[in-house]
Biopython code that builds the backbone (N, CA, C, O; Angstrom):
import numpy as np
from Bio.PDB.StructureBuilder import StructureBuilder

atoms = [
    (1, "MET", "N", (36.245, 14.280, 2.101)),
    (1, "MET", "CA", (35.698, 12.971, 2.372)),
    (1, "MET", "C", (36.494, 11.950, 1.554)),
    (1, "MET", "O", (36.729, 12.135, 0.360)),
    (2, "THR", "N", (36.894, 10.891, 2.212)),
    (2, "THR", "CA", (37.671, 9.861, 1.527)),
    (2, "THR", "C", (36.767, 9.010, 0.635)),
    (2, "THR", "O", (35.544, 9.031, 0.768)),
    (3, "GLU", "N", (37.384, 8.272, -0.264)),
    (3, "GLU", "CA", (36.620, 7.401, -1.151)),
    (3, "GLU", "C", (35.860, 6.342, -0.346)),
    (3, "GLU", "O", (34.719, 6.017, -0.675)),
    (4, "ALA", "N", (36.477, 5.812, 0.690)),
    (4, "ALA", "CA", (35.818, 4.809, 1.529)),
    (4, "ALA", "C", (34.589, 5.394, 2.214)),
    (4, "ALA", "O", (33.559, 4.729, 2.321)),
    (5, "GLU", "N", (34.696, 6.634, 2.676)),
    (5, "GLU", "CA", (33.556, 7.295, 3.316)),
    (5, "GLU", "C", (32.441, 7.556, 2.298)),
    (5, "GLU", "O", (31.261, 7.427, 2.623)),
    (6, "GLN", "N", (32.813, 7.921, 1.074)),
    (6, "GLN", "CA", (31.824, 8.145, 0.020)),
    (6, "GLN", "C", (31.072, 6.855, -0.300)),
    (6, "GLN", "O", (29.850, 6.850, -0.446)),
    (7, "ILE", "N", (31.819, 5.774, -0.405)),
    (7, "ILE", "CA", (31.205, 4.474, -0.696)),
    (7, "ILE", "C", (30.259, 4.072, 0.430)),
    (7, "ILE", "O", (29.159, 3.580, 0.177)),
    (8, "LYS", "N", (30.681, 4.281, 1.656)),
    (8, "LYS", "CA", (29.832, 3.950, 2.808)),
    (8, "LYS", "C", (28.547, 4.770, 2.780)),
    (8, "LYS", "O", (27.469, 4.236, 3.040)),
    (9, "GLN", "N", (28.646, 6.053, 2.468)),
    (9, "GLN", "CA", (27.483, 6.931, 2.418)),
    (9, "GLN", "C", (26.540, 6.521, 1.280)),
    (9, "GLN", "O", (25.326, 6.457, 1.474)),
    (10, "LEU", "N", (27.090, 6.247, 0.107)),
    (10, "LEU", "CA", (26.273, 5.810, -1.023)),
    (10, "LEU", "C", (25.580, 4.482, -0.733)),
    (10, "LEU", "O", (24.401, 4.301, -1.037)),
    (11, "ARG", "N", (26.329, 3.564, -0.145)),
    (11, "ARG", "CA", (25.758, 2.250, 0.175)),
    (11, "ARG", "C", (24.597, 2.373, 1.160)),
    (11, "ARG", "O", (23.570, 1.715, 0.993)),
    (12, "ALA", "N", (24.753, 3.206, 2.178)),
    (12, "ALA", "CA", (23.688, 3.394, 3.164)),
    (12, "ALA", "C", (22.440, 3.988, 2.511)),
    (12, "ALA", "O", (21.322, 3.563, 2.802)),
    (13, "ALA", "N", (22.629, 4.963, 1.635)),
    (13, "ALA", "CA", (21.495, 5.578, 0.948)),
    (13, "ALA", "C", (20.779, 4.568, 0.051)),
    (13, "ALA", "O", (19.550, 4.506, 0.038)),
    (14, "LEU", "N", (21.547, 3.784, -0.691)),
    (14, "LEU", "CA", (20.947, 2.779, -1.568)),
    (14, "LEU", "C", (20.235, 1.688, -0.782)),
    (14, "LEU", "O", (19.151, 1.252, -1.172)),
    (15, "GLU", "N", (20.827, 1.243, 0.315)),
    (15, "GLU", "CA", (20.196, 0.212, 1.146)),
    (15, "GLU", "C", (18.867, 0.707, 1.690)),
    (15, "GLU", "O", (17.900, -0.053, 1.743)),
    (16, "THR", "N", (18.804, 1.966, 2.093)),
    (16, "THR", "CA", (17.563, 2.534, 2.613)),
    (16, "THR", "C", (16.494, 2.574, 1.529)),
    (16, "THR", "O", (15.349, 2.199, 1.778)),
    (17, "LEU", "N", (16.855, 3.025, 0.328)),
    (17, "LEU", "CA", (15.888, 3.062, -0.775)),
    (17, "LEU", "C", (15.392, 1.670, -1.143)),
    (17, "LEU", "O", (14.200, 1.474, -1.377)),
    (18, "VAL", "N", (16.301, 0.706, -1.194)),
    (18, "VAL", "CA", (15.909, -0.661, -1.527)),
    (18, "VAL", "C", (14.967, -1.212, -0.461)),
    (18, "VAL", "O", (13.966, -1.851, -0.788)),
    (19, "LYS", "N", (15.277, -0.972, 0.798)),
    (19, "LYS", "CA", (14.437, -1.468, 1.886)),
    (19, "LYS", "C", (13.044, -0.857, 1.824)),
    (19, "LYS", "O", (12.051, -1.556, 2.025)),
    (20, "LEU", "N", (12.963, 0.437, 1.548)),
    (20, "LEU", "CA", (11.667, 1.106, 1.459)),
    (20, "LEU", "C", (10.824, 0.558, 0.313)),
    (20, "LEU", "O", (9.606, 0.437, 0.442)),
    (21, "HIS", "N", (11.454, 0.231, -0.791)),
    (21, "HIS", "CA", (10.714, -0.151, -1.992)),
    (21, "HIS", "C", (10.543, -1.647, -2.180)),
    (21, "HIS", "O", (9.866, -2.063, -3.121)),
    (22, "GLN", "N", (11.131, -2.474, -1.319)),
    (22, "GLN", "CA", (11.091, -3.913, -1.539)),
    (22, "GLN", "C", (9.677, -4.490, -1.495)),
    (22, "GLN", "O", (9.387, -5.461, -2.195)),
    (23, "SER", "N", (8.800, -3.911, -0.689)),
    (23, "SER", "CA", (7.441, -4.444, -0.593)),
    (23, "SER", "C", (6.394, -3.426, -1.027)),
    (23, "SER", "O", (5.213, -3.567, -0.710)),
    (24, "TRP", "N", (6.825, -2.414, -1.745)),
    (24, "TRP", "CA", (5.915, -1.371, -2.190)),
    (24, "TRP", "C", (5.086, -1.882, -3.358)),
    (24, "TRP", "O", (5.628, -2.359, -4.355)),
    (25, "ASP", "N", (3.771, -1.780, -3.229)),
    (25, "ASP", "CA", (2.864, -2.221, -4.280)),
    (25, "ASP", "C", (2.647, -1.068, -5.252)),
    (25, "ASP", "O", (1.955, -0.101, -4.933)),
    (26, "LYS", "N", (3.234, -1.173, -6.429)),
    (26, "LYS", "CA", (3.142, -0.101, -7.417)),
    (26, "LYS", "C", (1.743, 0.051, -7.982)),
    (26, "LYS", "O", (1.439, 1.072, -8.599)),
    (27, "GLY", "N", (0.888, -0.932, -7.787)),
    (27, "GLY", "CA", (-0.479, -0.843, -8.288)),
    (27, "GLY", "C", (-1.399, -0.063, -7.374)),
    (27, "GLY", "O", (-2.554, 0.181, -7.723)),
    (28, "THR", "N", (-0.921, 0.324, -6.235)),
    (28, "THR", "CA", (-1.739, 1.043, -5.266)),
    (28, "THR", "C", (-1.498, 2.543, -5.393)),
    (28, "THR", "O", (-0.352, 2.992, -5.418)),
    (29, "ALA", "N", (-2.558, 3.300, -5.471)),
    (29, "ALA", "CA", (-2.428, 4.751, -5.590)),
    (29, "ALA", "C", (-2.137, 5.387, -4.232)),
    (29, "ALA", "O", (-1.562, 6.473, -4.166)),
    (30, "TYR", "N", (-2.525, 4.724, -3.162)),
    (30, "TYR", "CA", (-2.362, 5.274, -1.820)),
    (30, "TYR", "C", (-0.938, 5.069, -1.322)),
    (30, "TYR", "O", (-0.432, 3.947, -1.298)),
    (31, "VAL", "N", (-0.306, 6.152, -0.931)),
    (31, "VAL", "CA", (1.038, 6.084, -0.357)),
    (31, "VAL", "C", (0.958, 6.703, 1.039)),
    (31, "VAL", "O", (0.661, 7.890, 1.166)),
    (32, "PRO", "N", (1.219, 5.918, 2.087)),
    (32, "PRO", "CA", (1.146, 6.469, 3.444)),
    (32, "PRO", "C", (2.131, 7.622, 3.630)),
    (32, "PRO", "O", (3.215, 7.639, 3.047)),
    (33, "VAL", "N", (1.729, 8.574, 4.450)),
    (33, "VAL", "CA", (2.581, 9.735, 4.723)),
    (33, "VAL", "C", (3.910, 9.295, 5.309)),
    (33, "VAL", "O", (4.948, 9.865, 4.976)),
    (34, "SER", "N", (3.899, 8.293, 6.174)),
    (34, "SER", "CA", (5.149, 7.831, 6.785)),
    (34, "SER", "C", (6.101, 7.296, 5.717)),
    (34, "SER", "O", (7.305, 7.543, 5.781)),
    (35, "PHE", "N", (5.568, 6.564, 4.734)),
    (35, "PHE", "CA", (6.407, 6.070, 3.643)),
    (35, "PHE", "C", (6.960, 7.237, 2.838)),
    (35, "PHE", "O", (8.146, 7.270, 2.511)),
    (36, "MET", "N", (6.096, 8.191, 2.523)),
    (36, "MET", "CA", (6.524, 9.340, 1.735)),
    (36, "MET", "C", (7.638, 10.097, 2.443)),
    (36, "MET", "O", (8.615, 10.494, 1.808)),
    (37, "ASN", "N", (7.507, 10.302, 3.745)),
    (37, "ASN", "CA", (8.535, 11.016, 4.507)),
    (37, "ASN", "C", (9.853, 10.246, 4.519)),
    (37, "ASN", "O", (10.916, 10.837, 4.325)),
    (38, "LYS", "N", (9.793, 8.943, 4.743)),
    (38, "LYS", "CA", (11.006, 8.118, 4.742)),
    (38, "LYS", "C", (11.634, 8.088, 3.353)),
    (38, "LYS", "O", (12.856, 8.135, 3.214)),
    (39, "ASN", "N", (10.793, 8.008, 2.331)),
    (39, "ASN", "CA", (11.283, 7.986, 0.955)),
    (39, "ASN", "C", (11.968, 9.306, 0.608)),
    (39, "ASN", "O", (13.043, 9.313, 0.008)),
    (40, "ASP", "N", (11.344, 10.418, 0.986)),
    (40, "ASP", "CA", (11.939, 11.733, 0.726)),
    (40, "ASP", "C", (13.296, 11.872, 1.424)),
    (40, "ASP", "O", (14.241, 12.415, 0.852)),
    (41, "ALA", "N", (13.383, 11.380, 2.660)),
    (41, "ALA", "CA", (14.643, 11.445, 3.412)),
    (41, "ALA", "C", (15.710, 10.571, 2.752)),
    (41, "ALA", "O", (16.875, 10.961, 2.673)),
    (42, "ALA", "N", (15.310, 9.391, 2.280)),
    (42, "ALA", "CA", (16.254, 8.493, 1.615)),
    (42, "ALA", "C", (16.754, 9.095, 0.307)),
    (42, "ALA", "O", (17.936, 8.984, -0.018)),
    (43, "ILE", "N", (15.869, 9.724, -0.436)),
    (43, "ILE", "CA", (16.268, 10.365, -1.694)),
    (43, "ILE", "C", (17.207, 11.534, -1.416)),
    (43, "ILE", "O", (18.184, 11.733, -2.138)),
    (44, "ALA", "N", (16.915, 12.304, -0.373)),
    (44, "ALA", "CA", (17.792, 13.416, -0.005)),
    (44, "ALA", "C", (19.179, 12.902, 0.375)),
    (44, "ALA", "O", (20.188, 13.502, 0.004)),
    (45, "ALA", "N", (19.232, 11.799, 1.108)),
    (45, "ALA", "CA", (20.518, 11.214, 1.498)),
    (45, "ALA", "C", (21.276, 10.727, 0.264)),
    (45, "ALA", "O", (22.492, 10.894, 0.171)),
    (46, "ALA", "N", (20.558, 10.127, -0.677)),
    (46, "ALA", "CA", (21.200, 9.656, -1.901)),
    (46, "ALA", "C", (21.740, 10.828, -2.717)),
    (46, "ALA", "O", (22.839, 10.754, -3.267)),
    (47, "ARG", "N", (20.967, 11.905, -2.794)),
    (47, "ARG", "CA", (21.436, 13.084, -3.528)),
    (47, "ARG", "C", (22.675, 13.683, -2.878)),
    (47, "ARG", "O", (23.607, 14.093, -3.570)),
    (48, "GLU", "N", (22.685, 13.736, -1.555)),
    (48, "GLU", "CA", (23.847, 14.267, -0.824)),
    (48, "GLU", "C", (25.070, 13.383, -1.081)),
    (48, "GLU", "O", (26.172, 13.883, -1.307)),
    (49, "ALA", "N", (24.864, 12.079, -1.044)),
    (49, "ALA", "CA", (25.966, 11.148, -1.298)),
    (49, "ALA", "C", (26.511, 11.335, -2.713)),
    (49, "ALA", "O", (27.723, 11.310, -2.927)),
    (50, "LEU", "N", (25.614, 11.520, -3.667)),
    (50, "LEU", "CA", (26.056, 11.739, -5.045)),
    (50, "LEU", "C", (26.828, 13.062, -5.166)),
    (50, "LEU", "O", (27.834, 13.128, -5.872)),
    (51, "ARG", "N", (26.365, 14.102, -4.488)),
    (51, "ARG", "CA", (27.089, 15.371, -4.506)),
    (51, "ARG", "C", (28.474, 15.212, -3.915)),
    (51, "ARG", "O", (29.441, 15.773, -4.431)),
    (52, "ASN", "N", (28.577, 14.451, -2.839)),
    (52, "ASN", "CA", (29.867, 14.254, -2.169)),
    (52, "ASN", "C", (30.821, 13.411, -2.998)),
    (52, "ASN", "O", (32.037, 13.507, -2.832)),
    (53, "SER", "N", (30.285, 12.589, -3.888)),
    (53, "SER", "CA", (31.151, 11.715, -4.671)),
    (53, "SER", "C", (31.481, 12.296, -6.042)),
    (53, "SER", "O", (32.270, 11.708, -6.782)),
    (54, "ALA", "N", (30.898, 13.430, -6.393)),
    (54, "ALA", "CA", (31.159, 14.033, -7.703)),
    (54, "ALA", "C", (32.600, 14.559, -7.755)),
    (54, "ALA", "O", (33.089, 15.187, -6.816)),
    (55, "ASP", "N", (33.237, 14.289, -8.847)),
    (55, "ASP", "CA", (34.628, 14.744, -9.033)),
    (55, "ASP", "C", (34.685, 15.873, -10.027)),
    (55, "ASP", "O", (35.766, 16.388, -10.314)),
]
sb = StructureBuilder()
sb.init_structure("model")
sb.init_model(0)
sb.init_chain("A")
sb.init_seg("    ")
for serial, (resi, resn, name, xyz) in enumerate(atoms, 1):
    if name == "N":
        sb.init_residue(resn, " ", resi, " ")
    sb.init_atom(name, np.array(xyz, "f"), 0.0, 1.0, " ", f" {name:<3s}", serial, name[0])
structure = sb.get_structure()
């Protein structure tokens, strides 16, 4: 994977996490299942991107 592809993958993962958390109310104990699933997928994508960028 080229450096440009790594940057693109990392950026997409970070954008997804930021979008998910931008309106998340940290004072609320209730987390909808749909949010949890999207969050888990975004974290998995970020971890994969980090693995791909490790030297």
